[in-house]
C-alpha positions as CSV (number, residue, x, y, z in Angstrom):
1,X,26.2,7.2,6.8
2,X,28.8,7.7,4.3
3,X,28.9,11.2,2.4
4,X,28.8,11.6,-1.1
5,X,31.9,13.7,-1.1
6,X,33.8,10.4,-0.4
7,X,34.7,9.4,-3.8
8,X,35.3,5.8,-2.4
9,X,31.7,5.6,-0.7
10,X,30.2,2.9,-3.2
11,X,33.1,0.9,-3.2
12,X,32.8,0.8,0.6
13,X,29.2,0.1,0.4
14,X,29.9,-3.0,-1.8
15,X,32.7,-4.4,0.3
16,X,30.8,-4.2,3.5
17,X,27.5,-5.6,2.2
18,X,26.1,-8.5,4.4
19,X,23.1,-10.6,4.5
20,X,21.2,-10.1,7.3
21,X,19.1,-12.9,9.3
22,X,17.9,-11.5,12.3
23,X,16.3,-7.8,12.7
24,X,15.4,-5.6,15.7
25,X,12.2,-4.0,16.6
26,X,13.3,-0.6,15.4
27,X,11.6,0.3,12.3
28,X,13.0,2.3,9.3
29,X,11.2,5.5,8.5
30,X,8.5,4.7,5.9
31,X,9.5,7.9,3.8
32,X,13.1,6.5,3.4
33,X,11.7,2.9,2.4
34,X,9.3,4.5,-0.3
35,X,12.2,6.8,-1.3
36,X,14.7,3.9,-1.8
37,X,12.0,2.0,-3.8
38,X,11.4,5.1,-6.0
39,X,14.9,5.6,-6.5
40,X,15.6,1.9,-7.2
41,X,13.0,1.5,-9.9
42,X,14.3,4.7,-11.8
43,X,17.8,3.2,-11.8
44,X,17.3,-0.5,-12.4
45,X,18.1,-2.1,-15.6
46,X,15.0,-3.9,-17.4
47,X,15.1,-5.9,-20.6
48,X,13.2,-4.2,-23.4
49,X,11.3,-2.0,-20.9
50,X,9.0,-5.0,-20.3
51,X,8.8,-5.6,-16.1
52,X,8.4,-9.8,-15.7
53,X,8.3,-9.1,-12.0
54,X,6.5,-7.2,-9.1
55,X,7.3,-6.3,-6.1
56,X,4.8,-6.9,-2.7
57,X,5.5,-4.5,0.2
58,X,4.6,-5.5,3.8
59,X,5.3,-3.2,6.4
60,X,5.4,-3.5,10.5
61,X,1.3,-3.7,10.4
62,X,1.8,-7.3,9.1
63,X,3.4,-8.9,12.0
64,X,1.2,-11.7,12.6
65,X,1.2,-12.4,8.7
66,X,4.8,-12.6,8.8
67,X,4.8,-15.1,11.7
68,X,2.9,-17.5,9.7
69,X,4.9,-17.1,6.8
70,X,8.1,-17.8,8.9
71,X,6.7,-21.1,9.5
72,X,6.7,-22.0,6.1
73,X,10.6,-21.4,6.0
74,X,11.4,-23.8,8.9
75,X,15.0,-25.3,7.5
76,X,17.6,-27.9,8.8
77,X,20.9,-29.0,7.4
78,X,19.1,-31.4,5.3
79,X,16.5,-29.4,3.5
80,X,14.7,-32.1,1.5
81,X,13.8,-33.6,4.8
82,X,12.5,-30.7,7.0
83,X,8.8,-31.9,6.8
84,X,9.9,-35.6,7.7
85,X,12.2,-34.3,10.9
86,X,9.5,-31.9,11.8
87,X,6.8,-34.5,12.1
88,X,9.3,-36.7,14.1
89,X,10.1,-33.9,16.3
90,X,6.8,-33.2,17.5
91,X,5.5,-36.8,17.7
92,X,3.0,-36.4,14.7
93,X,4.7,-39.6,13.2
94,X,6.4,-42.3,15.9
95,X,9.5,-43.7,13.4
96,X,11.1,-43.4,10.3
97,X,9.9,-46.5,9.0
98,X,6.4,-45.2,9.7
99,X,7.3,-41.8,7.6
100,X,8.3,-44.5,4.9
101,X,5.1,-46.3,4.9
102,X,3.1,-42.8,4.5
103,X,2.2,-41.4,1.0
104,X,3.6,-38.1,0.3
105,X,0.1,-36.4,0.2
106,X,-0.8,-37.8,3.9
107,X,2.5,-36.6,5.4
108,X,1.8,-32.9,3.7
109,X,-1.5,-32.8,5.4
110,X,0.1,-33.7,8.5
111,X,2.7,-31.3,8.2
112,X,-0.2,-28.9,7.6
113,X,-1.7,-29.4,10.8
114,X,1.6,-29.2,12.7
115,X,2.4,-25.7,11.2
116,X,-1.3,-24.0,12.2
117,X,-0.5,-25.6,16.0
118,X,2.7,-23.8,15.8
119,X,1.3,-20.4,14.5
120,X,-0.6,-20.0,18.2
121,X,3.1,-20.2,19.6
122,X,4.7,-17.2,20.9
123,X,7.5,-16.1,18.5
124,X,10.5,-16.7,20.9
125,X,9.1,-20.4,21.6
126,X,9.1,-21.2,17.7
127,X,12.8,-19.5,17.5
128,X,14.0,-21.6,20.3
129,X,12.6,-24.9,18.6
130,X,12.8,-24.5,15.1
131,X,15.5,-23.4,12.8
132,X,13.8,-20.7,10.4
133,X,14.3,-18.1,7.7
134,X,14.1,-15.0,10.3
135,X,14.6,-12.2,7.7
136,X,11.2,-12.7,7.0
137,X,10.1,-11.0,10.0
138,X,11.8,-7.6,9.0
139,X,10.0,-4.5,9.6
140,X,9.6,-4.4,5.7
141,X,9.3,-7.3,3.6
142,X,9.6,-7.3,-0.2
143,X,8.1,-10.2,-1.8
144,X,9.3,-10.4,-5.5
145,X,6.9,-12.4,-7.9
146,X,6.6,-13.5,-11.3
147,X,4.4,-10.8,-12.9
148,X,2.2,-12.7,-14.9
149,X,0.3,-9.4,-16.5
150,X,3.9,-7.6,-16.7
151,X,3.9,-4.0,-16.7
152,X,4.5,-2.4,-20.4
153,X,5.1,1.2,-20.6
154,X,2.3,2.8,-23.1
155,X,4.7,3.7,-25.8
156,X,6.1,0.6,-25.9
157,X,3.0,-1.3,-26.0
158,X,1.9,0.6,-29.0
159,X,4.9,-0.5,-30.9
160,X,3.9,-4.3,-29.6
161,X,1.7,-6.6,-31.9
162,X,-0.6,-9.0,-30.1
163,X,1.7,-11.7,-30.5
164,X,4.8,-10.0,-29.9
165,X,7.0,-10.2,-26.4
166,X,4.6,-7.9,-24.9
167,X,1.8,-10.7,-24.6
168,X,4.6,-13.1,-23.1
169,X,6.2,-13.7,-19.6
170,X,9.3,-15.4,-18.9
171,X,10.4,-16.6,-15.6
172,X,14.2,-16.4,-16.7
173,X,13.7,-12.7,-17.2
174,X,11.8,-11.9,-14.0
175,X,14.6,-13.5,-11.8
176,X,17.4,-11.4,-13.7
177,X,15.3,-8.3,-13.4
178,X,14.1,-8.7,-10.0
179,X,17.8,-9.6,-8.8
180,X,19.1,-6.4,-10.5
181,X,16.5,-4.4,-8.7
182,X,17.2,-6.1,-5.5
183,X,21.2,-5.5,-5.3
184,X,20.9,-1.9,-5.9
185,X,18.0,-1.7,-3.6
186,X,20.2,-3.2,-1.2
187,X,23.1,-1.0,-1.5
188,X,21.1,1.8,-1.6
189,X,19.5,0.8,1.9
190,X,23.0,0.3,3.0
191,X,23.8,4.1,2.3
192,X,21.1,4.8,5.3
193,X,22.2,2.3,7.2
194,X,19.5,0.2,6.6
195,X,20.3,-3.6,6.7
196,X,19.1,-6.0,4.4
197,X,18.4,-10.0,4.4
198,X,17.5,-12.3,1.2
199,X,15.5,-15.4,1.7
200,X,14.2,-18.1,-0.8
201,X,13.8,-20.9,1.2
202,X,9.5,-21.5,0.9
203,X,7.7,-24.6,1.6
204,X,3.6,-24.1,0.1
205,X,1.4,-25.0,2.5
206,X,-2.3,-25.1,1.7
207,X,-3.7,-25.5,5.3
208,X,-1.6,-22.1,6.2
209,X,-4.5,-19.9,5.8
210,X,-3.4,-17.1,8.5
211,X,-0.2,-16.7,5.7
212,X,-1.9,-13.8,3.8
213,X,1.4,-12.8,2.2
214,X,2.8,-15.7,-0.3
215,X,1.3,-18.9,0.0
216,X,1.2,-19.8,-3.8
217,X,3.3,-22.0,-5.8
218,X,7.0,-21.6,-5.6
219,X,7.6,-21.2,-9.2
220,X,5.7,-17.9,-8.6
221,X,8.4,-16.8,-5.9
222,X,11.5,-15.1,-7.0
223,X,12.7,-14.4,-3.8
224,X,11.9,-12.1,-0.5
225,X,14.0,-9.3,0.7
226,X,13.6,-8.0,4.1
227,X,14.6,-4.4,5.3
228,X,15.5,-3.1,8.8
229,X,18.0,-2.8,11.3
230,X,20.3,-5.8,12.5
231,X,19.8,-7.3,15.9
232,X,21.1,-9.5,18.3
233,X,19.8,-13.2,17.9
234,X,17.3,-13.9,21.0
235,X,18.7,-16.5,24.0
236,X,18.1,-19.6,23.0
237,X,17.5,-19.2,19.2
238,X,18.0,-22.1,16.9
239,X,20.3,-20.8,14.0
240,X,21.9,-22.5,11.1
241,X,25.5,-23.1,11.5
242,X,27.1,-20.0,10.0
243,X,29.9,-20.8,7.3
244,X,32.2,-18.6,5.9
245,X,32.8,-20.0,2.5
246,X,35.9,-19.1,0.7
247,X,35.3,-17.0,-2.5
248,X,36.6,-18.4,-5.7
249,X,40.1,-17.6,-7.4
250,X,39.1,-15.0,-10.2
251,X,40.6,-17.6,-12.9
252,X,38.0,-20.3,-11.8
253,X,35.3,-18.1,-12.7
254,X,36.5,-15.4,-15.3
255,X,37.9,-16.6,-18.5
256,X,39.9,-13.8,-20.6
257,X,39.6,-14.6,-24.4
């Protein structure tokens, strides 16, 4: 852990920040997690003091629900074809020609059946057969959602009329606010040597009743953030190809006026 006496500690945290995809079974202290959440909330900026986002926190006791959610993050190199590739892989559909003949609603229904059957599998067998966003299995999973009811501080509410901004919600503002909260939280977590992993890939599957974490419309999900300690990928785990993308030159992003 870096000490506050090191004037460069924040710079080091930023430079060393990494997105983790697989977490170990070691569980961070719940008291530290609560402190991180409290400290971040008090320091993250929010437009007009109106909170358009909310965060649901799922601890280690939600293991089975996370496993069911994991199945709704199955991915491959061609994200738009995940459902089709899984249906072919499992033999639910015999050929690509058959897929093209099917209506999408019927394909989605079949896909829901596949996900339900996979929920009975052992977690390691899922990892060996499907590429997933395994960061949702982190000991602590934070689900950033659109806050349709908003939180408006009492004094702010008193100054707002019924038809003012206090009675509206905006997905755009929620994404901005939630993102600022999450990046501050990730840096606070790094200070305590707690790793983090972001995830946005998700597909709603109505049949998957075992997923009690998030099975709502994709537009209500901002993203998810896992907190825990980095682990080594289990033997045989299918993972997406890791690509070290080159960062752009400053002049490609910044325009001095």
